[in-house]
C-alpha positions in Angstrom: 60.2 -200.6 -13.8 58.1 -198.3 -16.4 59.1 -195.3 -14.6 62.8 -195.4 -15.0 62.7 -196.5 -18.4 60.7 -193.3 -19.1 62.8 -190.7 -17.0 66.6 -192.1 -18.4 65.4 -191.1 -22.0 64.0 -188.0 -20.9 67.4 -186.8 -18.8 69.3 -187.5 -22.0 67.1 -185.2 -24.5 67.3 -182.3 -21.9 70.9 -183.1 -21.1 71.8 -182.8 -24.9 69.3 -179.7 -25.4 71.1 -178.3 -22.5 74.5 -178.3 -24.0 73.6 -177.3 -27.3 71.8 -174.2 -25.9 74.9 -173.0 -23.5 77.1 -173.3 -26.3 75.2 -171.3 -28.4 74.4 -169.0 -25.6 77.9 -168.7 -24.5 78.9 -167.6 -28.3 76.3 -165.3 -28.5 77.1 -163.6 -24.9 81.1 -163.5 -25.6 80.4 -161.5 -29.3 78.0 -159.5 -27.4 80.2 -158.6 -24.4 83.2 -158.0 -26.9 81.0 -155.4 -28.9 79.5 -154.2 -26.1 83.4 -153.3 -24.7 84.5 -152.1 -28.2 81.3 -149.8 -28.5 82.1 -148.4 -24.9 85.6 -147.8 -25.3 84.9 -146.0 -28.8 82.7 -143.4 -26.9 85.8 -142.9 -24.2 88.0 -141.9 -26.9 85.6 -139.5 -28.5 84.3 -137.7 -25.4 88.3 -137.5 -24.2 89.3 -136.3 -27.1 86.5 -133.1 -27.3 87.3 -132.5 -23.8 90.8 -132.2 -24.2 90.1 -130.3 -27.9 87.8 -128.0 -25.5 90.2 -127.3 -22.8 92.8 -126.6 -25.6 90.2 -124.0 -27.0 89.2 -122.7 -23.2 92.7 -122.3 -22.3 93.6 -120.6 -25.3 90.2 -118.2 -25.3 90.9 -117.2 -21.8 94.4 -116.9 -22.1 93.7 -114.3 -25.0 91.4 -112.6 -22.9 94.3 -112.5 -20.0 96.6 -111.0 -22.1 93.8 -108.3 -23.6 93.2 -107.4 -19.7 97.1 -107.2 -18.9 97.3 -104.8 -22.2 94.7 -102.7 -20.4 96.1 -102.4 -17.0 99.4 -101.7 -18.3 97.4 -98.9 -20.2 95.8 -97.5 -17.3 98.9 -97.8 -15.3 101.0 -95.9 -18.2 98.1 -93.2 -18.6 97.9 -92.4 -15.0 101.4 -92.3 -14.2 101.7 -89.9 -17.2 98.7 -87.8 -17.6 96.9 -88.7 -13.9 93.0 -87.6 -14.1 93.4 -85.5 -17.0 93.7 -88.0 -19.9 91.3 -88.2 -22.1 88.5 -90.0 -22.5 88.5 -90.4 -26.6 92.2 -90.9 -26.5 91.5 -94.4 -24.2 88.8 -95.3 -26.1 90.6 -95.4 -29.2 93.2 -97.4 -27.5 90.7 -100.0 -26.3 88.8 -100.0 -29.1 92.0 -101.3 -31.0 93.1 -103.8 -28.3 89.5 -105.1 -28.6 89.4 -104.6 -32.4 92.7 -107.1 -32.3 91.1 -109.6 -30.3 88.0 -112.0 -31.8 87.2 -113.0 -28.5 86.6 -109.7 -26.2 83.7 -107.9 -27.1 84.4 -105.1 -25.2 87.2 -103.5 -22.3 86.9 -100.8 -19.7 88.1 -99.7 -16.3 86.2 -98.3 -13.1 87.1 -96.5 -10.1 87.3 -97.7 -6.6 83.9 -97.1 -6.1 82.4 -99.2 -9.5 81.8 -96.3 -11.3 82.7 -96.9 -15.2 85.5 -94.3 -16.2 86.5 -95.6 -19.6 85.3 -97.9 -22.0 85.8 -99.1 -25.6 81.8 -99.1 -26.3 81.4 -95.5 -25.7 83.8 -92.3 -26.2 82.1 -90.7 -23.3 81.1 -93.7 -21.1 77.3 -93.2 -19.1 76.9 -93.1 -15.6 77.0 -97.0 -14.8 78.1 -98.6 -11.7 79.2 -101.6 -10.8 79.7 -102.2 -7.4 77.3 -104.8 -6.8 78.3 -106.8 -9.4 80.2 -109.8 -8.6 83.0 -109.0 -11.0 83.7 -105.9 -8.9 83.0 -107.3 -5.5 85.6 -110.7 -5.4 88.2 -107.5 -5.9 87.3 -105.0 -3.6 87.5 -107.8 -0.9 90.4 -109.4 -2.0 88.5 -112.5 -2.8 90.9 -113.3 -5.2 94.6 -112.7 -6.7 94.5 -112.6 -10.4 92.1 -112.6 -13.2 88.6 -113.2 -11.9 85.8 -115.2 -14.1 82.4 -114.0 -13.3 78.9 -116.2 -13.4 77.1 -115.4 -16.5 75.0 -112.3 -16.7 72.8 -110.2 -19.2 74.5 -107.1 -20.4 72.9 -103.7 -19.3 73.7 -102.3 -23.0 72.4 -104.7 -25.2 70.5 -107.4 -23.0 73.1 -110.3 -24.3 74.3 -112.8 -22.3 77.9 -112.2 -21.5 81.0 -113.6 -19.3 83.0 -111.0 -17.6 86.6 -111.5 -16.7 88.2 -108.8 -14.4 91.4 -108.2 -12.6 91.6 -105.8 -9.6 93.9 -102.8 -10.2 95.9 -101.1 -7.1 96.9 -97.2 -7.6 100.6 -96.3 -7.2 100.1 -96.2 -3.2 99.1 -100.1 -3.3 95.4 -99.1 -2.8 92.7 -100.5 -4.3 91.5 -98.2 -7.4 89.2 -100.1 -9.3 89.0 -103.1 -11.8 89.7 -103.5 -15.2 87.2 -105.7 -17.0 86.8 -107.7 -20.4 83.5 -108.8 -21.6 83.1 -112.1 -23.9 80.1 -113.0 -25.6 78.0 -116.2 -24.7 77.1 -116.7 -28.4 81.2 -116.8 -29.0 81.1 -120.5 -26.2 78.2 -121.5 -27.8 78.5 -120.8 -31.5 81.8 -123.1 -31.0 80.5 -125.6 -29.0 77.7 -126.3 -31.7 80.3 -127.0 -34.2 81.9 -130.1 -32.4 80.7 -133.7 -33.5 79.8 -135.5 -30.1 76.6 -137.4 -31.2 72.6 -136.3 -31.5 72.4 -136.2 -27.4 76.2 -135.3 -26.8 76.8 -132.6 -24.0 79.6 -130.4 -23.7 79.9 -127.4 -20.7 82.3 -125.2 -19.2 82.1 -124.5 -15.5 83.9 -122.7 -12.9 86.4 -124.8 -10.0 83.8 -123.8 -7.4 81.3 -125.6 -9.8 79.3 -122.7 -11.2 77.9 -122.9 -15.1 79.5 -120.7 -17.2 78.4 -122.1 -20.6 77.1 -125.3 -22.2 75.6 -126.7 -25.5 72.8 -127.3 -26.2 72.3 -124.0 -23.8 69.1 -123.9 -21.3 69.1 -120.1 -20.2 67.5 -121.8 -17.2 70.6 -123.1 -15.3 73.1 -120.5 -16.5 75.4 -119.6 -13.5 73.4 -122.1 -11.6 75.9 -124.3 -8.9 76.8 -127.8 -9.5 79.2 -128.5 -6.6 77.0 -130.8 -5.2 77.2 -133.2 -8.3 79.4 -136.3 -8.1 82.2 -134.8 -10.2 82.5 -132.3 -8.0 82.4 -134.3 -4.8 83.7 -137.5 -6.2 86.0 -137.0 -9.5 87.6 -134.2 -9.5 89.3 -134.1 -6.0 90.9 -137.6 -6.6 92.2 -136.6 -10.3 92.0 -133.0 -12.0 90.8 -134.7 -15.2 89.4 -138.4 -16.2 86.5 -140.2 -17.5 83.9 -141.9 -15.8 80.5 -143.7 -16.4 77.6 -141.9 -14.1 74.0 -139.8 -14.7 74.9 -136.4 -16.4 74.6 -133.6 -13.7 71.9 -131.7 -16.2 69.4 -134.0 -17.2 70.0 -137.1 -14.9 70.5 -139.4 -18.0 73.5 -142.5 -17.9 76.4 -141.0 -19.8 79.8 -141.5 -20.4 81.5 -138.3 -18.9 85.0 -137.3 -19.6 86.1 -133.9 -17.8 89.3 -131.9 -16.8 90.4 -128.9 -15.4 91.6 -126.0 -17.7 95.4 -125.4 -17.9 96.3 -121.8 -16.2 92.9 -121.1 -15.0 90.0 -122.3 -12.6 87.8 -123.8 -14.9 86.5 -127.1 -15.7 85.2 -128.6 -19.0 83.1 -131.4 -19.8 82.0 -133.4 -22.6 79.6 -136.2 -22.5 78.2 -139.0 -24.4 74.3 -140.4 -23.9 74.9 -144.5 -23.5 71.8 -144.5 -26.0 74.3 -142.9 -28.0 77.2 -144.8 -27.7 75.6 -148.6 -27.8 73.6 -147.7 -30.9 75.8 -149.4 -33.0 76.0 -152.4 -30.7 72.5 -152.4 -30.4 71.8 -152.5 -33.9 74.3 -155.5 -34.4 72.5 -157.4 -31.6 69.3 -156.9 -33.3 71.0 -158.8 -36.7 72.5 -161.5 -34.8 70.6 -162.5 -31.5 67.4 -163.4 -33.8 69.4 -166.3 -35.4 71.0 -167.7 -32.7 67.7 -167.7 -30.5 65.8 -169.2 -33.4 68.5 -172.1 -33.6 68.0 -172.6 -29.9 64.7 -172.6 -30.0 64.1 -174.7 -33.2 66.4 -177.7 -31.4 65.3 -177.2 -28.1 61.5 -177.3 -29.0 61.6 -180.9 -30.1 63.6 -182.1 -26.9 61.2 -180.0 -24.4 58.4 -181.7 -26.2 59.6 -184.9 -25.7 60.2 -184.2 -21.8 56.7 -182.7 -21.5 55.2 -185.5 -22.8 57.1 -187.9 -20.3 57.1 -185.6 -17.0 54.0 -184.0 -17.4 51.7 -185.9 -15.1 54.6 -186.8 -12.7 55.6 -183.0 -12.2 51.3 -182.1 -11.8 51.3 -185.2 -9.2 54.0 -183.7 -7.4 53.6 -179.9 -7.7 50.2 -180.8 -6.3 51.3 -182.6 -3.3 53.9 -179.9 -2.7 51.0 -176.9 -3.0 49.0 -178.9 -0.6 51.5 -179.9 2.0 53.4 -176.2 2.0 49.4 -175.0 2.2 48.2 -176.9 5.2 51.7 -175.7 7.1 51.4 -172.2 6.6 48.0 -172.1 7.5 48.6 -174.3 11.0 51.4 -172.1 11.5 49.9 -168.5 11.3 47.9 -166.4 13.9 45.4 -165.5 11.5 42.0 -167.0 11.0 42.3 -167.4 6.8 40.1 -168.7 4.1 40.6 -168.9 0.3 38.1 -168.6 -2.1 38.5 -169.8 -5.9 37.2 -167.7 -8.4 33.6 -169.0 -8.5 34.1 -167.5 -4.6 33.7 -171.4 -3.1 35.5 -172.3 0.0 39.0 -174.2 -1.2 41.1 -173.6 1.7 41.1 -172.5 5.1 42.5 -173.2 8.9 41.4 -174.0 12.3 41.1 -170.6 13.6 38.4 -169.6 10.8 35.3 -171.8 12.9 37.2 -170.7 15.9 36.9 -166.9 15.2 32.8 -167.1 14.5 32.0 -170.0 16.2 30.6 -171.5 13.0 29.8 -175.4 13.0 31.5 -177.5 11.0 29.2 -178.3 8.6 29.3 -174.9 7.2 33.1 -175.2 6.9 33.3 -177.1 4.2 35.4 -177.2 0.8 32.7 -175.8 -2.0 31.1 -173.9 1.0 29.3 -170.7 -1.3 31.0 -167.0 0.1 27.7 -165.4 0.2 26.3 -168.1 2.6 29.3 -167.9 5.1 28.7 -164.2 4.8 25.4 -164.4 5.8 25.9 -166.9 8.9 28.5 -164.6 10.3 26.1 -162.1 10.0 23.4 -164.0 11.8 25.5 -165.0 14.4 25.9 -160.9 15.5 29.3 -160.0 14.0 28.4 -157.2 12.0 26.5 -155.6 15.0 26.0 -151.8 14.8 25.5 -152.3 10.9 22.4 -153.4 9.0 22.9 -157.0 8.1 21.5 -157.1 4.6 23.5 -154.0 3.7 26.9 -156.0 5.4 26.6 -158.5 3.1 26.1 -156.8 0.0 29.2 -154.5 1.2 31.3 -157.6 1.7 30.1 -159.3 -1.4 31.1 -156.3 -3.7 34.8 -156.3 -2.3 34.9 -160.0 -3.4 33.6 -159.0 -6.6 35.9 -155.6 -7.3 39.1 -157.9 -7.2 41.0 -155.2 -5.6 42.6 -155.2 -2.0 40.6 -154.3 0.8 41.6 -153.8 4.3 39.3 -152.8 7.2 39.1 -152.7 11.4 36.1 -154.1 13.1 35.1 -153.9 16.8 33.2 -157.0 17.8 30.8 -157.1 20.8 33.5 -158.6 23.4 35.9 -155.4 23.1 38.3 -157.3 20.6 39.3 -155.2 17.4 39.7 -157.4 14.2 41.8 -156.4 11.0 40.2 -158.1 7.8 42.1 -158.4 4.8 40.7 -158.7 1.3 43.6 -160.2 -1.1 43.3 -161.1 -4.8 45.3 -164.1 -5.6 46.6 -165.3 -9.1 43.9 -166.9 -11.2 41.0 -164.6 -9.7 41.4 -166.1 -6.4 40.4 -164.5 -3.2 41.9 -164.9 0.3 40.4 -163.7 3.5 42.4 -163.0 6.6 41.1 -161.8 9.9 43.7 -160.7 12.9 43.4 -160.0 15.9 45.0 -156.5 16.9 43.3 -155.9 20.0 46.7 -155.8 22.2 48.4 -153.6 19.3 45.3 -151.0 19.8 46.2 -151.1 23.1 49.7 -150.2 23.0 49.1 -147.4 20.4 46.7 -145.8 22.6 49.3 -145.8 25.6 51.7 -144.5 23.2 49.8 -142.2 22.2 48.7 -141.0 25.4 52.8 -141.4 27.1 53.3 -139.3 24.0 51.7 -136.2 24.9 52.5 -136.5 28.8 56.0 -136.6 27.5 55.3 -133.5 25.1 53.4 -131.5 27.9 57.0 -132.2 30.5 59.4 -131.3 27.7 57.5 -127.9 27.3 56.9 -127.2 31.0 60.6 -128.1 31.6 61.8 -125.6 28.7 59.3 -122.9 29.8 60.9 -123.5 33.5 64.5 -123.1 31.8 63.0 -119.9 30.2 61.7 -118.1 33.0 64.2 -119.2 35.4 66.7 -117.8 33.6 64.7 -114.5 32.9 64.0 -114.2 36.6 67.7 -114.9 37.7 69.4 -112.4 35.5 66.9 -109.8 36.1 68.1 -109.1 39.9 71.8 -110.2 38.9 71.8 -107.5 36.6 71.5 -104.8 39.1 73.7 -106.7 41.4 76.8 -106.8 39.2 76.1 -103.3 37.4 76.1 -101.3 40.5 79.2 -103.4 41.8 81.0 -102.6 38.3 79.8 -99.0 38.4 81.0 -98.9 42.3 84.0 -100.3 41.2 85.0 -98.2 38.7 85.2 -95.3 41.3 84.9 -92.7 39.5 84.2 -89.5 41.6 87.4 -91.4 43.5 85.4 -91.4 47.0 85.8 -95.4 48.4 88.5 -96.6 50.2 90.4 -99.6 49.7 88.4 -101.7 52.1 85.0 -100.2 50.2 86.7 -101.5 46.8 87.2 -105.0 48.0 83.8 -105.2 48.9 82.7 -104.3 45.7 85.2 -106.8 43.8 83.8 -109.6 46.1 80.2 -108.0 45.2 81.2 -108.6 41.6 83.1 -111.6 41.9 80.2 -113.7 43.5 77.9 -112.1 41.1 79.6 -113.5 38.2 80.0 -116.5 40.0 76.3 -116.9 40.4 75.8 -116.4 37.0 78.1 -119.0 36.0 76.5 -121.4 37.5 73.1 -120.3 36.6 74.6 -120.7 33.1 76.0 -124.2 34.0 72.7 -125.5 35.6 70.7 -124.3 32.6 73.4 -125.7 30.1 73.5 -129.3 32.1 69.5 -129.3 32.1 69.3 -128.3 28.2 71.8 -131.2 27.4 69.6 -133.8 29.6 66.6 -132.5 27.9 67.9 -132.9 24.4 67.6 -129.2 23.7 71.2 -128.5 23.4 71.6 -127.1 20.0 75.3 -127.5 18.2 76.5 -125.6 15.2 79.1 -128.2 14.2 81.4 -126.9 11.3 85.3 -126.7 10.3 87.4 -125.6 13.7 90.6 -124.1 13.1 92.7 -126.2 16.3 95.4 -123.2 16.1 92.8 -120.2 16.7 91.0 -122.2 19.2 94.6 -123.0 21.4 95.2 -119.3 21.0 92.1 -118.2 21.8 92.1 -120.3 25.3 95.4 -119.3 25.6 94.9 -115.3 25.7 91.5 -116.2 27.8 93.4 -118.2 30.6 96.9 -116.1 30.9 96.0 -113.6 33.3 93.9 -116.3 35.4 97.3 -118.4 35.6 99.3 -115.5 36.1 97.1 -114.3 38.9 97.5 -117.7 40.6 100.7 -118.5 40.1 100.8 -120.6 37.7 102.5 -121.3 34.5 100.8 -121.8 32.0 102.3 -123.5 28.8 100.9 -123.4 25.4 102.1 -125.6 22.8 102.0 -124.1 19.1 99.4 -126.0 17.1 99.6 -124.4 13.9 100.3 -127.7 11.9 97.8 -129.4 13.3 94.7 -130.0 10.8 91.3 -128.6 11.2 88.8 -130.6 13.2 84.9 -130.9 13.0 83.2 -129.1 16.2 80.9 -126.3 17.4 83.5 -123.6 17.9 81.9 -122.2 21.0 81.3 -125.3 22.7 84.9 -126.4 22.3 86.6 -123.4 23.7 84.0 -123.5 26.4 85.4 -127.7 27.1 89.4 -126.8 26.8 88.5 -123.3 29.2 86.9 -125.4 31.4 90.0 -127.9 31.7 92.6 -125.6 32.0 90.3 -123.5 34.3 90.4 -126.9 36.3 94.3 -127.5 36.1 94.8 -124.2 37.4 92.5 -123.9 40.3 93.5 -127.5 41.9 97.2 -126.9 41.3 99.8 -126.7 44.0 101.5 -123.4 44.3 104.3 -122.8 42.0 103.3 -125.3 39.9 102.5 -125.6 36.0 99.7 -126.1 33.2 100.4 -127.5 29.6 98.2 -127.2 26.9 98.7 -128.7 23.5 97.2 -130.1 20.3 97.8 -132.7 18.0 97.0 -135.2 15.5 97.3 -138.8 17.0 96.1 -140.9 14.5 94.4 -140.9 11.1 91.3 -138.9 11.1 92.0 -137.7 15.1 93.2 -134.9 17.1 93.9 -134.9 20.6 93.6 -131.8 23.2 95.5 -132.2 26.1 95.9 -130.5 28.9 98.3 -131.4 32.1 98.7 -130.5 35.7 101.1 -130.8 38.2 98.3 -130.6 40.8 97.6 -132.9 43.9 95.9 -135.8 41.5 92.6 -137.4 42.0 92.0 -140.1 44.9 91.7 -143.1 43.5 88.6 -144.2 45.9 86.7 -141.1 44.3 87.3 -141.3 40.9 84.1 -142.9 40.1 82.2 -139.3 41.2 84.6 -137.3 38.9 81.9 -136.8 35.9 79.2 -137.2 38.3 77.1 -133.3 38.5 77.7 -131.5 41.8 80.1 -133.8 42.6 83.4 -131.7 43.9 85.4 -134.5 45.6 86.0 -132.9 48.5 86.7 -129.6 47.1 83.4 -128.3 48.4 85.5 -128.2 52.1 88.2 -125.7 50.6 88.1 -122.2 49.6 88.6 -123.2 46.1 85.0 -122.0 44.3 83.2 -123.9 41.9 79.6 -126.1 41.5 81.3 -129.6 40.5 79.0 -129.2 36.9 81.5 -128.4 34.7 83.3 -131.5 33.9 80.0 -133.2 33.4 79.2 -130.4 30.5 82.5 -130.8 29.2 82.6 -134.9 28.8 78.4 -134.5 27.4 79.7 -131.8 25.0 82.7 -133.7 23.8 80.4 -136.7 22.8 77.5 -134.6 21.8 80.6 -133.2 19.3 81.2 -137.3 18.2 84.5 -136.8 20.5 85.8 -138.5 23.6 86.8 -136.6 27.2 89.1 -138.9 29.1 91.8 -138.5 31.8 94.7 -140.1 33.8 95.9 -139.4 37.1 98.1 -139.9 39.8 97.9 -138.9 43.4 100.3 -136.3 44.5 101.6 -136.1 40.8 98.6 -134.2 39.1 96.4 -135.1 36.1 96.0 -135.5 32.6 92.6 -134.6 30.7 92.6 -134.9 26.9 89.5 -134.5 24.3 89.8 -136.6 21.3 87.7 -134.8 18.0 87.6 -136.2 14.4 89.6 -134.3 11.7 87.5 -132.2 9.3 88.3 -134.3 5.9 86.3 -131.9 3.5 88.0 -129.1 1.7 87.6 -125.3 3.5 85.4 -123.2 1.0 85.4 -120.1 0.0 83.2 -118.8 2.8 85.2 -120.0 5.3 88.6 -119.1 4.0 87.7 -115.4 3.5 86.0 -115.3 7.5 89.6 -116.2 8.4 90.7 -113.2 6.9 92.1 -110.4 9.3 89.6 -107.0 8.8 91.2 -104.2 11.0 88.4 -102.4 12.8 87.7 -99.1 12.6 87.9 -97.2 16.1 85.2 -94.1 16.6 86.6 -90.6 17.6 84.9 -89.7 20.2 83.3 -85.8 19.3 80.6 -83.7 19.9 77.2 -84.0 21.9 75.5 -87.5 21.5 72.1 -88.9 23.2 70.5 -92.4 24.1 67.1 -93.1 25.0 66.6 -96.1 27.4 63.2 -98.2 27.2 63.0 -99.8 30.7 60.1 -100.3 33.4 62.0 -101.2 36.3 63.3 -98.2 38.4 66.3 -100.1 39.7 67.7 -101.0 36.0 66.8 -97.2 35.1 69.4 -96.2 37.9 72.0 -98.3 37.1 71.8 -97.4 33.5 72.0 -93.6 34.6 75.3 -93.9 36.3 76.8 -96.4 33.6 76.2 -93.4 31.0 77.4 -90.6 33.1 80.8 -92.2 32.6 80.7 -91.6 28.8 81.7 -88.2 28.1 79.1 -86.2 25.9 76.3 -88.8 25.9 73.1 -87.2 27.6 70.5 -90.0 28.9 66.8 -90.2 28.1 64.8 -92.8 29.7 61.0 -93.9 29.1 59.4 -96.0 31.6 56.2 -96.9 29.2 56.7 -97.9 25.3 54.3 -94.9 24.2 56.2 -92.5 25.4 59.8 -93.9 24.4 58.3 -93.6 21.1 57.5 -90.2 21.5 60.6 -88.9 22.8 62.6 -90.9 20.1 60.2 -89.1 17.4 61.1 -85.6 19.5 64.8 -86.1 20.4 65.7 -88.4 17.3 68.6 -89.6 19.8 71.7 -91.2 18.4 71.2 -94.6 19.7 68.4 -96.5 21.4 68.5 -99.3 24.4 65.4 -101.5 24.5 64.3 -104.0 27.3 62.3 -106.7 25.0 59.9 -107.4 28.1 58.0 -104.0 28.1 54.1 -103.3 29.3 51.6 -102.6 26.8 54.5 -103.6 23.9 57.6 -106.0 23.9 60.7 -104.8 22.4 60.1 -106.5 19.0 57.1 -104.2 18.8 59.2 -101.3 19.3 61.3 -102.2 17.4 59.0 -102.7 14.1 57.4 -99.2 14.9 61.1 -97.3 15.4 62.0 -99.1 11.9 58.6 -97.9 10.7 58.8 -93.8 11.1 61.3 -91.7 8.7 62.0 -89.9 11.8 63.5 -92.9 13.4 64.3 -95.8 11.2 67.8 -95.3 10.9 68.8 -94.9 14.6 70.5 -98.1 15.8 68.6 -99.8 18.4 70.4 -102.1 21.2 68.6 -104.8 22.8 69.4 -105.3 26.7 67.2 -108.1 28.1 67.4 -111.1 30.8 65.7 -113.3 28.1 69.2 -115.2 27.1 67.7 -118.3 26.0 69.8 -119.4 22.5 66.2 -119.2 20.5 66.0 -115.7 22.2 69.3 -114.4 21.1 68.8 -116.3 17.3 65.4 -114.2 17.2 66.6 -110.8 18.4 69.2 -111.1 16.0 66.9 -111.9 13.1 64.1 -108.9 14.3 67.2 -106.5 13.1 68.2 -105.6 16.6 71.6 -103.6 16.1 73.0 -105.7 19.2 71.3 -108.2 21.8 72.7 -108.0 24.8 71.5 -110.3 27.7 71.5 -109.0 31.5 73.4 -109.4 34.1 75.0 -106.8 32.1 78.3 -107.0 31.0 79.7 -102.9 31.5 82.7 -103.5 28.8 80.5 -105.2 26.9 77.6 -102.7 27.1 80.1 -99.6 26.8 81.6 -101.3 23.3 78.4 -102.0 21.8 77.3 -98.5 22.6 80.2 -97.3 21.2 79.9 -98.9 17.7 76.2 -97.5 17.5 77.5 -93.9 18.0 80.0 -95.0 15.2 77.2 -96.3 13.6 75.1 -93.1 14.0 78.5 -90.9 13.2 78.6 -92.6 9.5 75.1 -91.9 8.9 75.0 -88.2 9.6 78.6 -88.0 7.4 76.8 -89.7 4.5 73.1 -87.9 4.8 71.3 -90.6 6.1 
């Protein structure tokens, strides 16, 4: 058997050559791997050494600056204690110069008053008028954002234009009040000169950043990114939270190149230093060694295997060609037979070499036309003669198709045939100059595209109509409710003291029913927005303790009035959650309100919050009411289902629970319950824990800022733009309850603008929906006139959709209040506006 005799030597030769090649490759790979690891380890050590040196130097530098600041603070405290304001500027100047002269780091020292005005400086004997109240080094201390020394972002010096870094400390007077700052200036050159002296490779990088990611200094220096934030880089998001110091391989934060980065915090200061070596520098020696050794090993492998390969080729060439041809033919036939497209393949001379049965069926061509070696131009002309290119010039159609074939580029076009079907034609270049042409029936796809476009257009119209309806319904319902609730609240105030107890009770019923109707309107609108997908949530970090305390303060009076004991557990140690703060309060208030309403006389309600497992917080509301009947539990979360409560005196619409569950789900949470008829019910909301570290802005927002109450004194005037006479009458009655405030009214915008210029009222109230021009145009004109640009303008409108409120706030209204009017909220807004008007008058505004 000759064939068996040929195969056995071929296998032996191939096996021997392969074994030798494997040995050489393993040896080469092991040596290369060891060399690579040594190069990486060496670069790691170099980067760590530079980083450690940089951290120690930086700590020393800012320690010197801190001591200079401490000396300056002590100097200021002693001089003010002894001399007070009478201390001579020259004396302080000389002492500050002495402190600066003894420090190689500090370029200037000085201090300011509580308003940011420069008082003393080591640079000037008699400091010029200079104010830093808007600079970072001042504002962080004025707002108590930091307790110790603060390192500001790099900035240009107003003295000589050079780049500097300011380090400042807050200074309080003997009464503990903020009295300004003491600052030190460090020249950027101090850092860049030092960094340039470090040996970290030709493409090495060193950088100094604040702990919040702000870049302070870098080598090589790039002025365009001084002071830029790199808080979102992997260094601050991944590595620093895990370890205050370390080394990793990744993309450089500044140029995106592959680097070995060593980072670490600076002891005693909120700073981070980095030293990075590019992988190109780290592996330069490795690549040089590899370039010397690899060719030799490859040459040995090639020389040894070449002879064996030639022998194997001679033995196996014919068998391989035959097998390959058979496999390709079989595969091609299988593929052509299985696909839905009509396919034709042409060689480099554009002669037919392969096709499937769908090709002649599609174009109704005779079998004599579809044969191996058929020229492409003849087939195209035959298709054209069959009327396939209807609507085109036949000769031009043939020319165009042949140009496609000659271009060697991939082409795709669509064609509608006489029977209405749509064909997609693809001209696909193949290896060795071959060309494949496919024809795909896309009639159904086109039909679905048209239907989908029509359906999308109809859905968009329906959604737009629904949004318009919600907006109009909100406006049309709130406008009359404004008068109903407003006048009821005015009567309930009983300022003339001429209503008897029965009449006051009627007023309370009207007011209560109006608010009940308003709550129903709000719930229906909320439910509609949720169902339409228009509900917008602001997902953020929410403090659980704050939410629980807020719900407690809101619901305690309602519980007391109903004779229900409300027990709220302390949630001080519960972790923060990710939620919409306002919507979370809405859900909890609804659950507690239901627990109070559907309780028994003398019953109790418990509200608590706790972490039930890693990453999850549960809010728990338990009541001692009658529970939920087992046969009606399936209706619990259905809108407008009240489970029999509609036949009792308990008010409600049956929407709250449905909205609450959907809001919880929208916040990636779960609302569920358990009940025992006759014993009570428990409802709970599970929400995810916020795992990210709180940022400075959120922590600052948690700080208490005492409100400044306005002392009412002197006469004030209020101008009201309103074209509805009922609302004007309500406002007149309401303003009459405020001492020393006179109301002016205008039923047209133009009259109101004239009155504003003539009388210059202390506060202006504008209805947004006015004839001739709307409230936004009125606001723009008031802001544009020097006589009225300083007057606070309050919007009072029935346009209460979330987008309306955001637009009003962005436009510059002092307050954006919605109808129906809440008398207490409106009076508080007027009081705040009058207070702002007082401040402008005192300041000469």
